[in-house]
Each structure stands twice: as C-alpha cells, then as structure tokens.
N, CA, C and O atoms as a Maestro MAE file, in Angstrom:
{
 s_m_m2io_version
 :::
 2.0.0
}

f_m_ct {
 s_m_title
 :::
 protein
 m_atom[336] {
  # First column is atom index #
  i_m_mmod_type
  r_m_x_coord
  r_m_y_coord
  r_m_z_coord
  i_m_residue_number
  s_m_chain_name
  s_m_pdb_residue_name
  s_m_pdb_atom_name
  i_m_atomic_number
  :::
  1 25 110.570 135.150 117.848 1 A "MET " " N  " 7
  2 3 109.972 135.916 118.921 1 A "MET " " CA " 6
  3 2 109.014 136.948 118.324 1 A "MET " " C  " 6
  4 15 109.252 137.511 117.255 1 A "MET " " O  " 8
  5 25 107.951 137.166 119.037 2 A "THR " " N  " 7
  6 3 106.950 138.101 118.521 2 A "THR " " CA " 6
  7 2 107.177 139.529 118.978 2 A "THR " " C  " 6
  8 15 106.721 140.470 118.329 2 A "THR " " O  " 8
  9 25 107.893 139.702 120.112 3 A "ASN " " N  " 7
  10 3 108.156 141.067 120.550 3 A "ASN " " CA " 6
  11 2 109.514 141.160 121.238 3 A "ASN " " C  " 6
  12 15 110.100 140.151 121.632 3 A "ASN " " O  " 8
  13 25 109.990 142.366 121.370 4 A "ARG " " N  " 7
  14 3 111.326 142.608 121.907 4 A "ARG " " CA " 6
  15 2 111.444 142.202 123.374 4 A "ARG " " C  " 6
  16 15 112.479 141.681 123.790 4 A "ARG " " O  " 8
  17 25 110.390 142.437 124.159 5 A "GLU " " N  " 7
  18 3 110.441 142.112 125.584 5 A "GLU " " CA " 6
  19 2 110.598 140.608 125.797 5 A "GLU " " C  " 6
  20 15 111.376 140.175 126.646 5 A "GLU " " O  " 8
  21 25 109.868 139.827 125.036 6 A "ALA " " N  " 7
  22 3 109.982 138.370 125.150 6 A "ALA " " CA " 6
  23 2 111.383 137.920 124.756 6 A "ALA " " C  " 6
  24 15 111.957 137.029 125.383 6 A "ALA " " O  " 8
  25 25 111.921 138.531 123.730 7 A "PHE " " N  " 7
  26 3 113.280 138.205 123.297 7 A "PHE " " CA " 6
  27 2 114.286 138.512 124.398 7 A "PHE " " C  " 6
  28 15 115.146 137.685 124.699 7 A "PHE " " O  " 8
  29 25 114.186 139.682 124.997 8 A "LEU " " N  " 7
  30 3 115.124 140.075 126.053 8 A "LEU " " CA " 6
  31 2 114.998 139.174 127.280 8 A "LEU " " C  " 6
  32 15 116.009 138.779 127.860 8 A "LEU " " O  " 8
  33 25 113.780 138.848 127.680 9 A "ARG " " N  " 7
  34 3 113.601 137.935 128.817 9 A "ARG " " CA " 6
  35 2 114.245 136.588 128.541 9 A "ARG " " C  " 6
  36 15 114.895 136.017 129.416 9 A "ARG " " O  " 8
  37 25 114.070 136.078 127.329 10 A "ARG " " N  " 7
  38 3 114.649 134.782 126.975 10 A "ARG " " CA " 6
  39 2 116.176 134.843 126.977 10 A "ARG " " C  " 6
  40 15 116.841 133.915 127.438 10 A "ARG " " O  " 8
  41 25 116.720 135.934 126.461 11 A "MET " " N  " 7
  42 3 118.177 136.084 126.442 11 A "MET " " CA " 6
  43 2 118.744 136.170 127.856 11 A "MET " " C  " 6
  44 15 119.806 135.611 128.128 11 A "MET " " O  " 8
  45 25 118.054 136.859 128.756 12 A "ILE " " N  " 7
  46 3 118.509 136.962 130.144 12 A "ILE " " CA " 6
  47 2 118.435 135.596 130.822 12 A "ILE " " C  " 6
  48 15 119.357 135.209 131.539 12 A "ILE " " O  " 8
  49 25 117.350 134.870 130.601 13 A "ALA " " N  " 7
  50 3 117.148 133.585 131.270 13 A "ALA " " CA " 6
  51 2 118.050 132.487 130.697 13 A "ALA " " C  " 6
  52 15 118.682 131.750 131.454 13 A "ALA " " O  " 8
  53 25 118.113 132.377 129.390 14 A "ASP " " N  " 7
  54 3 118.809 131.256 128.757 14 A "ASP " " CA " 6
  55 2 120.155 131.628 128.147 14 A "ASP " " C  " 6
  56 15 121.058 130.793 128.080 14 A "ASP " " O  " 8
  57 25 120.292 132.841 127.715 15 A "GLY " " N  " 7
  58 3 121.533 133.257 127.083 15 A "GLY " " CA " 6
  59 2 121.593 132.954 125.600 15 A "GLY " " C  " 6
  60 15 122.556 133.334 124.934 15 A "GLY " " O  " 8
  61 25 120.597 132.287 125.075 16 A "TYR " " N  " 7
  62 3 120.575 131.992 123.641 16 A "TYR " " CA " 6
  63 2 119.138 131.785 123.173 16 A "TYR " " C  " 6
  64 15 118.237 131.524 123.970 16 A "TYR " " O  " 8
  65 25 118.953 131.904 121.892 17 A "ILE " " N  " 7
  66 3 117.646 131.693 121.265 17 A "ILE " " CA " 6
  67 2 117.801 130.597 120.222 17 A "ILE " " C  " 6
  68 15 118.763 130.588 119.454 17 A "ILE " " O  " 8
  69 25 116.855 129.684 120.200 18 A "MET " " N  " 7
  70 3 116.856 128.646 119.165 18 A "MET " " CA " 6
  71 2 115.759 128.965 118.166 18 A "MET " " C  " 6
  72 15 114.613 129.211 118.542 18 A "MET " " O  " 8
  73 25 116.112 128.959 116.920 19 A "ASN " " N  " 7
  74 3 115.146 129.159 115.856 19 A "ASN " " CA " 6
  75 2 114.965 127.817 115.160 19 A "ASN " " C  " 6
  76 15 115.869 127.355 114.463 19 A "ASN " " O  " 8
  77 25 113.812 127.190 115.340 20 A "LEU " " N  " 7
  78 3 113.572 125.860 114.802 20 A "LEU " " CA " 6
  79 2 112.788 125.932 113.503 20 A "LEU " " C  " 6
  80 15 111.843 126.711 113.372 20 A "LEU " " O  " 8
  81 25 113.193 125.110 112.551 21 A "ASP " " N  " 7
  82 3 112.448 124.959 111.304 21 A "ASP " " CA " 6
  83 2 111.398 123.883 111.529 21 A "ASP " " C  " 6
  84 15 111.740 122.712 111.693 21 A "ASP " " O  " 8
  85 25 110.140 124.259 111.539 22 A "LEU " " N  " 7
  86 3 109.058 123.319 111.828 22 A "LEU " " CA " 6
  87 2 108.490 122.655 110.580 22 A "LEU " " C  " 6
  88 15 107.504 121.923 110.668 22 A "LEU " " O  " 8
  89 25 109.087 122.894 109.433 23 A "GLU " " N  " 7
  90 3 108.585 122.288 108.198 23 A "GLU " " CA " 6
  91 2 108.577 120.759 108.268 23 A "GLU " " C  " 6
  92 15 107.608 120.154 107.808 23 A "GLU " " O  " 8
  93 25 109.606 120.099 108.821 24 A "PRO " " N  " 7
  94 3 109.536 118.635 108.939 24 A "PRO " " CA " 6
  95 2 108.360 118.159 109.785 24 A "PRO " " C  " 6
  96 15 107.780 117.109 109.507 24 A "PRO " " O  " 8
  97 25 108.005 118.923 110.814 25 A "ILE " " N  " 7
  98 3 106.851 118.563 111.651 25 A "ILE " " CA " 6
  99 2 105.565 118.704 110.843 25 A "ILE " " C  " 6
  100 15 104.671 117.864 110.941 25 A "ILE " " O  " 8
  101 25 105.476 119.755 110.055 26 A "ARG " " N  " 7
  102 3 104.288 119.939 109.199 26 A "ARG " " CA " 6
  103 2 104.159 118.782 108.199 26 A "ARG " " C  " 6
  104 15 103.061 118.286 107.945 26 A "ARG " " O  " 8
  105 25 105.291 118.368 107.643 27 A "GLU " " N  " 7
  106 3 105.292 117.240 106.706 27 A "GLU " " CA " 6
  107 2 104.858 115.959 107.417 27 A "GLU " " C  " 6
  108 15 104.121 115.153 106.849 27 A "GLU " " O  " 8
  109 25 105.305 115.774 108.633 28 A "LEU " " N  " 7
  110 3 104.926 114.605 109.424 28 A "LEU " " CA " 6
  111 2 103.417 114.593 109.675 28 A "LEU " " C  " 6
  112 15 102.770 113.555 109.539 28 A "LEU " " O  " 8
  113 25 102.871 115.726 110.034 29 A "VAL " " N  " 7
  114 3 101.428 115.830 110.277 29 A "VAL " " CA " 6
  115 2 100.656 115.526 108.993 29 A "VAL " " C  " 6
  116 15 99.619 114.862 109.028 29 A "VAL " " O  " 8
  117 25 101.165 116.013 107.864 30 A "ARG " " N  " 7
  118 3 100.509 115.734 106.580 30 A "ARG " " CA " 6
  119 2 100.522 114.241 106.285 30 A "ARG " " C  " 6
  120 15 99.511 113.681 105.863 30 A "ARG " " O  " 8
  121 25 101.672 113.591 106.508 31 A "LEU " " N  " 7
  122 3 101.768 112.160 106.258 31 A "LEU " " CA " 6
  123 2 100.874 111.356 107.202 31 A "LEU " " C  " 6
  124 15 100.274 110.362 106.795 31 A "LEU " " O  " 8
  125 25 100.788 111.784 108.453 32 A "LEU " " N  " 7
  126 3 99.888 111.117 109.395 32 A "LEU " " CA " 6
  127 2 98.440 111.201 108.913 32 A "LEU " " C  " 6
  128 15 97.685 110.233 109.004 32 A "LEU " " O  " 8
  129 25 98.070 112.368 108.401 33 A "GLY " " N  " 7
  130 3 96.718 112.526 107.855 33 A "GLY " " CA " 6
  131 2 96.473 111.618 106.667 33 A "GLY " " C  " 6
  132 15 95.398 111.032 106.536 33 A "GLY " " O  " 8
  133 25 97.478 111.497 105.792 34 A "ASN " " N  " 7
  134 3 97.340 110.608 104.634 34 A "ASN " " CA " 6
  135 2 97.177 109.160 105.055 34 A "ASN " " C  " 6
  136 15 96.325 108.443 104.530 34 A "ASN " " O  " 8
  137 25 98.002 108.732 106.007 35 A "VAL " " N  " 7
  138 3 97.939 107.336 106.454 35 A "VAL " " CA " 6
  139 2 96.593 107.052 107.121 35 A "VAL " " C  " 6
  140 15 95.979 106.017 106.863 35 A "VAL " " O  " 8
  141 25 96.137 107.962 107.972 36 A "SER " " N  " 7
  142 3 94.852 107.723 108.635 36 A "SER " " CA " 6
  143 2 93.709 107.722 107.629 36 A "SER " " C  " 6
  144 15 92.757 106.956 107.781 36 A "SER " " O  " 8
  145 25 93.784 108.560 106.609 37 A "ASN " " N  " 7
  146 3 92.771 108.563 105.566 37 A "ASN " " CA " 6
  147 2 92.768 107.231 104.812 37 A "ASN " " C  " 6
  148 15 91.708 106.678 104.519 37 A "ASN " " O  " 8
  149 25 93.960 106.725 104.504 38 A "ASN " " N  " 7
  150 3 94.059 105.443 103.802 38 A "ASN " " CA " 6
  151 2 93.509 104.303 104.653 38 A "ASN " " C  " 6
  152 15 92.837 103.410 104.137 38 A "ASN " " O  " 8
  153 25 93.787 104.329 105.939 39 A "ILE " " N  " 7
  154 3 93.256 103.293 106.837 39 A "ILE " " CA " 6
  155 2 91.730 103.338 106.841 39 A "ILE " " C  " 6
  156 15 91.071 102.299 106.791 39 A "ILE " " O  " 8
  157 25 91.172 104.549 106.900 40 A "ASN " " N  " 7
  158 3 89.715 104.682 106.872 40 A "ASN " " CA " 6
  159 2 89.127 104.152 105.573 40 A "ASN " " C  " 6
  160 15 88.088 103.492 105.591 40 A "ASN " " O  " 8
  161 25 89.771 104.429 104.451 41 A "GLN " " N  " 7
  162 3 89.274 103.937 103.164 41 A "GLN " " CA " 6
  163 2 89.316 102.416 103.100 41 A "GLN " " C  " 6
  164 15 88.385 101.787 102.597 41 A "GLN " " O  " 8
  165 25 90.394 101.826 103.608 42 A "ILE " " N  " 7
  166 3 90.494 100.357 103.603 42 A "ILE " " CA " 6
  167 2 89.455 99.754 104.538 42 A "ILE " " C  " 6
  168 15 88.837 98.743 104.205 42 A "ILE " " O  " 8
  169 25 89.256 100.362 105.701 43 A "ALA " " N  " 7
  170 3 88.235 99.860 106.634 43 A "ALA " " CA " 6
  171 2 86.848 99.931 106.004 43 A "ALA " " C  " 6
  172 15 86.061 98.993 106.136 43 A "ALA " " O  " 8
  173 25 86.537 101.041 105.314 44 A "ARG " " N  " 7
  174 3 85.253 101.163 104.629 44 A "ARG " " CA " 6
  175 2 85.098 100.085 103.567 44 A "ARG " " C  " 6
  176 15 84.026 99.501 103.412 44 A "ARG " " O  " 8
  177 25 86.169 99.828 102.843 45 A "LYS " " N  " 7
  178 3 86.155 98.821 101.778 45 A "LYS " " CA " 6
  179 2 85.870 97.436 102.354 45 A "LYS " " C  " 6
  180 15 85.042 96.695 101.824 45 A "LYS " " O  " 8
  181 25 86.553 97.096 103.430 46 A "ILE " " N  " 7
  182 3 86.358 95.779 104.053 46 A "ILE " " CA " 6
  183 2 84.957 95.672 104.646 46 A "ILE " " C  " 6
  184 15 84.297 94.644 104.489 46 A "ILE " " O  " 8
  185 25 84.497 96.721 105.326 47 A "ASN " " N  " 7
  186 3 83.173 96.696 105.950 47 A "ASN " " CA " 6
  187 2 82.046 96.621 104.932 47 A "ASN " " C  " 6
  188 15 80.950 96.169 105.261 47 A "ASN " " O  " 8
  189 25 82.293 97.054 103.703 48 A "SER " " N  " 7
  190 3 81.255 96.970 102.675 48 A "SER " " CA " 6
  191 2 81.255 95.611 101.977 48 A "SER " " C  " 6
  192 15 80.449 95.367 101.079 48 A "SER " " O  " 8
  193 25 82.168 94.726 102.397 49 A "GLY " " N  " 7
  194 3 82.182 93.382 101.848 49 A "GLY " " CA " 6
  195 2 83.233 93.144 100.789 49 A "GLY " " C  " 6
  196 15 83.373 92.018 100.310 49 A "GLY " " O  " 8
  197 25 83.975 94.167 100.410 50 A "ASP " " N  " 7
  198 3 85.044 94.000 99.431 50 A "ASP " " CA " 6
  199 2 86.243 93.310 100.059 50 A "ASP " " C  " 6
  200 15 86.380 93.260 101.282 50 A "ASP " " O  " 8
  201 25 87.092 92.789 99.218 51 A "SER " " N  " 7
  202 3 88.305 92.121 99.686 51 A "SER " " CA " 6
  203 2 89.456 93.108 99.809 51 A "SER " " C  " 6
  204 15 89.483 94.152 99.156 51 A "SER " " O  " 8
  205 25 90.396 92.750 100.657 52 A "LEU " " N  " 7
  206 3 91.626 93.523 100.799 52 A "LEU " " CA " 6
  207 2 92.675 92.850 99.932 52 A "LEU " " C  " 6
  208 15 92.939 91.659 100.094 52 A "LEU " " O  " 8
  209 25 93.273 93.590 99.022 53 A "TYR " " N  " 7
  210 3 94.213 93.033 98.072 53 A "TYR " " CA " 6
  211 2 95.647 93.309 98.486 53 A "TYR " " C  " 6
  212 15 95.919 94.194 99.298 53 A "TYR " " O  " 8
  213 25 96.563 92.530 97.911 54 A "LYS " " N  " 7
  214 3 97.981 92.698 98.205 54 A "LYS " " CA " 6
  215 2 98.448 94.110 97.884 54 A "LYS " " C  " 6
  216 15 99.279 94.671 98.598 54 A "LYS " " O  " 8
  217 25 97.914 94.689 96.805 55 A "ASP " " N  " 7
  218 3 98.288 96.057 96.432 55 A "ASP " " CA " 6
  219 2 97.899 97.056 97.519 55 A "ASP " " C  " 6
  220 15 98.626 98.013 97.785 55 A "ASP " " O  " 8
  221 25 96.738 96.821 98.146 56 A "ASP " " N  " 7
  222 3 96.305 97.698 99.242 56 A "ASP " " CA " 6
  223 2 97.286 97.621 100.405 56 A "ASP " " C  " 6
  224 15 97.664 98.643 100.978 56 A "ASP " " O  " 8
  225 25 97.692 96.410 100.747 57 A "VAL " " N  " 7
  226 3 98.626 96.208 101.854 57 A "VAL " " CA " 6
  227 2 99.985 96.811 101.510 57 A "VAL " " C  " 6
  228 15 100.601 97.468 102.349 57 A "VAL " " O  " 8
  229 25 100.454 96.596 100.292 58 A "ALA " " N  " 7
  230 3 101.747 97.137 99.868 58 A "ALA " " CA " 6
  231 2 101.732 98.663 99.903 58 A "ALA " " C  " 6
  232 15 102.709 99.285 100.319 58 A "ALA " " O  " 8
  233 25 100.637 99.261 99.472 59 A "PHE " " N  " 7
  234 3 100.511 100.714 99.489 59 A "PHE " " CA " 6
  235 2 100.594 101.247 100.915 59 A "PHE " " C  " 6
  236 15 101.276 102.240 101.171 59 A "PHE " " O  " 8
  237 25 99.906 100.595 101.836 60 A "MET " " N  " 7
  238 3 99.922 101.024 103.231 60 A "MET " " CA " 6
  239 2 101.302 100.824 103.852 60 A "MET " " C  " 6
  240 15 101.756 101.655 104.638 60 A "MET " " O  " 8
  241 25 101.966 99.729 103.502 61 A "GLN " " N  " 7
  242 3 103.312 99.499 104.030 61 A "GLN " " CA " 6
  243 2 104.270 100.595 103.559 61 A "GLN " " C  " 6
  244 15 105.083 101.096 104.335 61 A "GLN " " O  " 8
  245 25 104.165 100.954 102.302 62 A "LYS " " N  " 7
  246 3 105.023 102.012 101.762 62 A "LYS " " CA " 6
  247 2 104.772 103.327 102.499 62 A "LYS " " C  " 6
  248 15 105.718 104.020 102.875 62 A "LYS " " O  " 8
  249 25 103.509 103.669 102.703 63 A "ALA " " N  " 7
  250 3 103.164 104.909 103.407 63 A "ALA " " CA " 6
  251 2 103.670 104.866 104.850 63 A "ALA " " C  " 6
  252 15 104.160 105.867 105.372 63 A "ALA " " O  " 8
  253 25 103.547 103.710 105.484 64 A "TYR " " N  " 7
  254 3 104.016 103.555 106.867 64 A "TYR " " CA " 6
  255 2 105.524 103.754 106.954 64 A "TYR " " C  " 6
  256 15 106.000 104.464 107.839 64 A "TYR " " O  " 8
  257 25 106.279 103.143 106.056 65 A "TYR " " N  " 7
  258 3 107.733 103.263 106.106 65 A "TYR " " CA " 6
  259 2 108.205 104.679 105.764 65 A "TYR " " C  " 6
  260 15 109.220 105.142 106.285 65 A "TYR " " O  " 8
  261 25 107.474 105.355 104.896 66 A "GLU " " N  " 7
  262 3 107.799 106.755 104.610 66 A "GLU " " CA " 6
  263 2 107.589 107.596 105.868 66 A "GLU " " C  " 6
  264 15 108.410 108.448 106.205 66 A "GLU " " O  " 8
  265 25 106.487 107.344 106.547 67 A "LEU " " N  " 7
  266 3 106.189 108.056 107.786 67 A "LEU " " CA " 6
  267 2 107.239 107.750 108.851 67 A "LEU " " C  " 6
  268 15 107.708 108.658 109.538 67 A "LEU " " O  " 8
  269 25 107.607 106.494 108.989 68 A "LEU " " N  " 7
  270 3 108.613 106.094 109.961 68 A "LEU " " CA " 6
  271 2 109.959 106.758 109.675 68 A "LEU " " C  " 6
  272 15 110.657 107.178 110.599 68 A "LEU " " O  " 8
  273 25 110.317 106.852 108.407 69 A "GLY " " N  " 7
  274 3 111.559 107.518 108.033 69 A "GLY " " CA " 6
  275 2 111.559 108.985 108.439 69 A "GLY " " C  " 6
  276 15 112.564 109.492 108.938 69 A "GLY " " O  " 8
  277 25 110.436 109.671 108.227 70 A "LYS " " N  " 7
  278 3 110.329 111.080 108.620 70 A "LYS " " CA " 6
  279 2 110.442 111.232 110.135 70 A "LYS " " C  " 6
  280 15 111.117 112.141 110.619 70 A "LYS " " O  " 8
  281 25 109.786 110.348 110.886 71 A "VAL " " N  " 7
  282 3 109.852 110.410 112.349 71 A "VAL " " CA " 6
  283 2 111.290 110.222 112.813 71 A "VAL " " C  " 6
  284 15 111.765 110.967 113.670 71 A "VAL " " O  " 8
  285 25 111.981 109.245 112.264 72 A "ASN " " N  " 7
  286 3 113.371 109.005 112.655 72 A "ASN " " CA " 6
  287 2 114.262 110.200 112.321 72 A "ASN " " C  " 6
  288 15 115.154 110.541 113.097 72 A "ASN " " O  " 8
  289 25 114.031 110.829 111.188 73 A "LYS " " N  " 7
  290 3 114.821 112.000 110.803 73 A "LYS " " CA " 6
  291 2 114.592 113.153 111.781 73 A "LYS " " C  " 6
  292 15 115.537 113.836 112.177 73 A "LYS " " O  " 8
  293 25 113.349 113.363 112.162 74 A "ILE " " N  " 7
  294 3 113.026 114.428 113.115 74 A "ILE " " CA " 6
  295 2 113.646 114.130 114.478 74 A "ILE " " C  " 6
  296 15 114.215 115.022 115.106 74 A "ILE " " O  " 8
  297 25 113.540 112.888 114.937 75 A "LEU " " N  " 7
  298 3 114.116 112.523 116.235 75 A "LEU " " CA " 6
  299 2 115.632 112.682 116.242 75 A "LEU " " C  " 6
  300 15 116.211 113.109 117.241 75 A "LEU " " O  " 8
  301 25 116.266 112.342 115.139 76 A "THR " " N  " 7
  302 3 117.719 112.516 115.029 76 A "THR " " CA " 6
  303 2 118.089 113.995 115.148 76 A "THR " " C  " 6
  304 15 119.040 114.352 115.844 76 A "THR " " O  " 8
  305 25 117.336 114.839 114.468 77 A "GLY " " N  " 7
  306 3 117.564 116.278 114.552 77 A "GLY " " CA " 6
  307 2 117.355 116.817 115.957 77 A "GLY " " C  " 6
  308 15 118.116 117.667 116.421 77 A "GLY " " O  " 8
  309 25 116.324 116.324 116.636 78 A "LEU " " N  " 7
  310 3 116.076 116.767 118.000 78 A "LEU " " CA " 6
  311 2 117.171 116.314 118.954 78 A "LEU " " C  " 6
  312 15 117.524 117.040 119.882 78 A "LEU " " O  " 8
  313 25 117.716 115.109 118.732 79 A "ARG " " N  " 7
  314 3 118.821 114.653 119.570 79 A "ARG " " CA " 6
  315 2 120.034 115.566 119.430 79 A "ARG " " C  " 6
  316 15 120.735 115.839 120.405 79 A "ARG " " O  " 8
  317 25 120.270 116.030 118.218 80 A "LYS " " N  " 7
  318 3 121.409 116.941 117.989 80 A "LYS " " CA " 6
  319 2 121.203 118.258 118.729 80 A "LYS " " C  " 6
  320 15 122.143 118.818 119.293 80 A "LYS " " O  " 8
  321 25 119.980 118.740 118.723 81 A "ILE " " N  " 7
  322 3 119.679 120.011 119.390 81 A "ILE " " CA " 6
  323 2 119.859 119.863 120.902 81 A "ILE " " C  " 6
  324 15 120.454 120.729 121.543 81 A "ILE " " O  " 8
  325 25 119.354 118.785 121.464 82 A "THR " " N  " 7
  326 3 119.390 118.640 122.917 82 A "THR " " CA " 6
  327 2 120.751 118.278 123.446 82 A "THR " " C  " 6
  328 15 120.996 118.422 124.644 82 A "THR " " O  " 8
  329 25 121.663 117.806 122.585 83 A "SER " " N  " 7
  330 3 123.005 117.439 123.053 83 A "SER " " CA " 6
  331 2 123.966 118.611 123.019 83 A "SER " " C  " 6
  332 15 125.129 118.468 123.396 83 A "SER " " O  " 8
  333 25 123.493 119.780 122.568 84 A "VAL " " N  " 7
  334 3 124.364 120.966 122.484 84 A "VAL " " CA " 6
  335 2 124.549 121.573 123.846 84 A "VAL " " C  " 6
  336 15 125.247 122.577 123.985 84 A "VAL " " O  " 8
  :::
 }
 m_bond[335] {
  # First column is bond index #
  i_m_from
  i_m_to
  i_m_order
  :::
  1 1 2 1
  2 2 3 1
  3 3 4 2
  4 3 5 1
  5 5 6 1
  6 6 7 1
  7 7 8 2
  8 7 9 1
  9 9 10 1
  10 10 11 1
  11 11 12 2
  12 11 13 1
  13 13 14 1
  14 14 15 1
  15 15 16 2
  16 15 17 1
  17 17 18 1
  18 18 19 1
  19 19 20 2
  20 19 21 1
  21 21 22 1
  22 22 23 1
  23 23 24 2
  24 23 25 1
  25 25 26 1
  26 26 27 1
  27 27 28 2
  28 27 29 1
  29 29 30 1
  30 30 31 1
  31 31 32 2
  32 31 33 1
  33 33 34 1
  34 34 35 1
  35 35 36 2
  36 35 37 1
  37 37 38 1
  38 38 39 1
  39 39 40 2
  40 39 41 1
  41 41 42 1
  42 42 43 1
  43 43 44 2
  44 43 45 1
  45 45 46 1
  46 46 47 1
  47 47 48 2
  48 47 49 1
  49 49 50 1
  50 50 51 1
  51 51 52 2
  52 51 53 1
  53 53 54 1
  54 54 55 1
  55 55 56 2
  56 55 57 1
  57 57 58 1
  58 58 59 1
  59 59 60 2
  60 59 61 1
  61 61 62 1
  62 62 63 1
  63 63 64 2
  64 63 65 1
  65 65 66 1
  66 66 67 1
  67 67 68 2
  68 67 69 1
  69 69 70 1
  70 70 71 1
  71 71 72 2
  72 71 73 1
  73 73 74 1
  74 74 75 1
  75 75 76 2
  76 75 77 1
  77 77 78 1
  78 78 79 1
  79 79 80 2
  80 79 81 1
  81 81 82 1
  82 82 83 1
  83 83 84 2
  84 83 85 1
  85 85 86 1
  86 86 87 1
  87 87 88 2
  88 87 89 1
  89 89 90 1
  90 90 91 1
  91 91 92 2
  92 91 93 1
  93 93 94 1
  94 94 95 1
  95 95 96 2
  96 95 97 1
  97 97 98 1
  98 98 99 1
  99 99 100 2
  100 99 101 1
  101 101 102 1
  102 102 103 1
  103 103 104 2
  104 103 105 1
  105 105 106 1
  106 106 107 1
  107 107 108 2
  108 107 109 1
  109 109 110 1
  110 110 111 1
  111 111 112 2
  112 111 113 1
  113 113 114 1
  114 114 115 1
  115 115 116 2
  116 115 117 1
  117 117 118 1
  118 118 119 1
  119 119 120 2
  120 119 121 1
  121 121 122 1
  122 122 123 1
  123 123 124 2
  124 123 125 1
  125 125 126 1
  126 126 127 1
  127 127 128 2
  128 127 129 1
  129 129 130 1
  130 130 131 1
  131 131 132 2
  132 131 133 1
  133 133 134 1
  134 134 135 1
  135 135 136 2
  136 135 137 1
  137 137 138 1
  138 138 139 1
  139 139 140 2
  140 139 141 1
  141 141 142 1
  142 142 143 1
  143 143 144 2
  144 143 145 1
  145 145 146 1
  146 146 147 1
  147 147 148 2
  148 147 149 1
  149 149 150 1
  150 150 151 1
  151 151 152 2
  152 151 153 1
  153 153 154 1
  154 154 155 1
  155 155 156 2
  156 155 157 1
  157 157 158 1
  158 158 159 1
  159 159 160 2
  160 159 161 1
  161 161 162 1
  162 162 163 1
  163 163 164 2
  164 163 165 1
  165 165 166 1
  166 166 167 1
  167 167 168 2
  168 167 169 1
  169 169 170 1
  170 170 171 1
  171 171 172 2
  172 171 173 1
  173 173 174 1
  174 174 175 1
  175 175 176 2
  176 175 177 1
  177 177 178 1
  178 178 179 1
  179 179 180 2
  180 179 181 1
  181 181 182 1
  182 182 183 1
  183 183 184 2
  184 183 185 1
  185 185 186 1
  186 186 187 1
  187 187 188 2
  188 187 189 1
  189 189 190 1
  190 190 191 1
  191 191 192 2
  192 191 193 1
  193 193 194 1
  194 194 195 1
  195 195 196 2
  196 195 197 1
  197 197 198 1
  198 198 199 1
  199 199 200 2
  200 199 201 1
  201 201 202 1
  202 202 203 1
  203 203 204 2
  204 203 205 1
  205 205 206 1
  206 206 207 1
  207 207 208 2
  208 207 209 1
  209 209 210 1
  210 210 211 1
  211 211 212 2
  212 211 213 1
  213 213 214 1
  214 214 215 1
  215 215 216 2
  216 215 217 1
  217 217 218 1
  218 218 219 1
  219 219 220 2
  220 219 221 1
  221 221 222 1
  222 222 223 1
  223 223 224 2
  224 223 225 1
  225 225 226 1
  226 226 227 1
  227 227 228 2
  228 227 229 1
  229 229 230 1
  230 230 231 1
  231 231 232 2
  232 231 233 1
  233 233 234 1
  234 234 235 1
  235 235 236 2
  236 235 237 1
  237 237 238 1
  238 238 239 1
  239 239 240 2
  240 239 241 1
  241 241 242 1
  242 242 243 1
  243 243 244 2
  244 243 245 1
  245 245 246 1
  246 246 247 1
  247 247 248 2
  248 247 249 1
  249 249 250 1
  250 250 251 1
  251 251 252 2
  252 251 253 1
  253 253 254 1
  254 254 255 1
  255 255 256 2
  256 255 257 1
  257 257 258 1
  258 258 259 1
  259 259 260 2
  260 259 261 1
  261 261 262 1
  262 262 263 1
  263 263 264 2
  264 263 265 1
  265 265 266 1
  266 266 267 1
  267 267 268 2
  268 267 269 1
  269 269 270 1
  270 270 271 1
  271 271 272 2
  272 271 273 1
  273 273 274 1
  274 274 275 1
  275 275 276 2
  276 275 277 1
  277 277 278 1
  278 278 279 1
  279 279 280 2
  280 279 281 1
  281 281 282 1
  282 282 283 1
  283 283 284 2
  284 283 285 1
  285 285 286 1
  286 286 287 1
  287 287 288 2
  288 287 289 1
  289 289 290 1
  290 290 291 1
  291 291 292 2
  292 291 293 1
  293 293 294 1
  294 294 295 1
  295 295 296 2
  296 295 297 1
  297 297 298 1
  298 298 299 1
  299 299 300 2
  300 299 301 1
  301 301 302 1
  302 302 303 1
  303 303 304 2
  304 303 305 1
  305 305 306 1
  306 306 307 1
  307 307 308 2
  308 307 309 1
  309 309 310 1
  310 310 311 1
  311 311 312 2
  312 311 313 1
  313 313 314 1
  314 314 315 1
  315 315 316 2
  316 315 317 1
  317 317 318 1
  318 318 319 1
  319 319 320 2
  320 319 321 1
  321 321 322 1
  322 322 323 1
  323 323 324 2
  324 323 325 1
  325 325 326 1
  326 326 327 1
  327 327 328 2
  328 327 329 1
  329 329 330 1
  330 330 331 1
  331 331 332 2
  332 331 333 1
  333 333 334 1
  334 334 335 1
  335 335 336 2
  :::
 }
}
C-alpha cells in the first residue's frame, strides 16, 4: 500500500491484505520477450532465404517449454491464493 488511508479502506472492506511477490510475473514477461525475439530472428532468417535447421527448432522448443513451465508454476500459485 502506498498510503495509510488506502490501507485502512482495504482493511475495512476486505479484512485482510495480500502482499504478492511479482517477481515470477517479471520473469515470465522476460521469457516472453526472449521467445518473441527468437521467433523474429528465425522469421528474418527464413525470409532472407536461409534454411531452418533442427538446432533452431530444438532451441525454440526448449524456450517454449521453459516458458510453459513458468506459466504453470504461476497458475498453481494463483490457485492456492484464490482457494484461501
């Protein structure tokens, strides 16, 4: 909370305050940026006439699964919060 009045209003309305760690969301946004950058690089490579290699596909798959793992971890955490 940024000020005491907002804190008091929230306590009166809800009876509790949740303090969320947004670092996993920041990490997710960073990974999304990396994946989109990689997609753009591969698209540029293909559009310039170069071939797409198995290593390129494997690299993108690894990045995708890392991103998917982070999303699932965040969703699991959110489910715990909302079930309280």
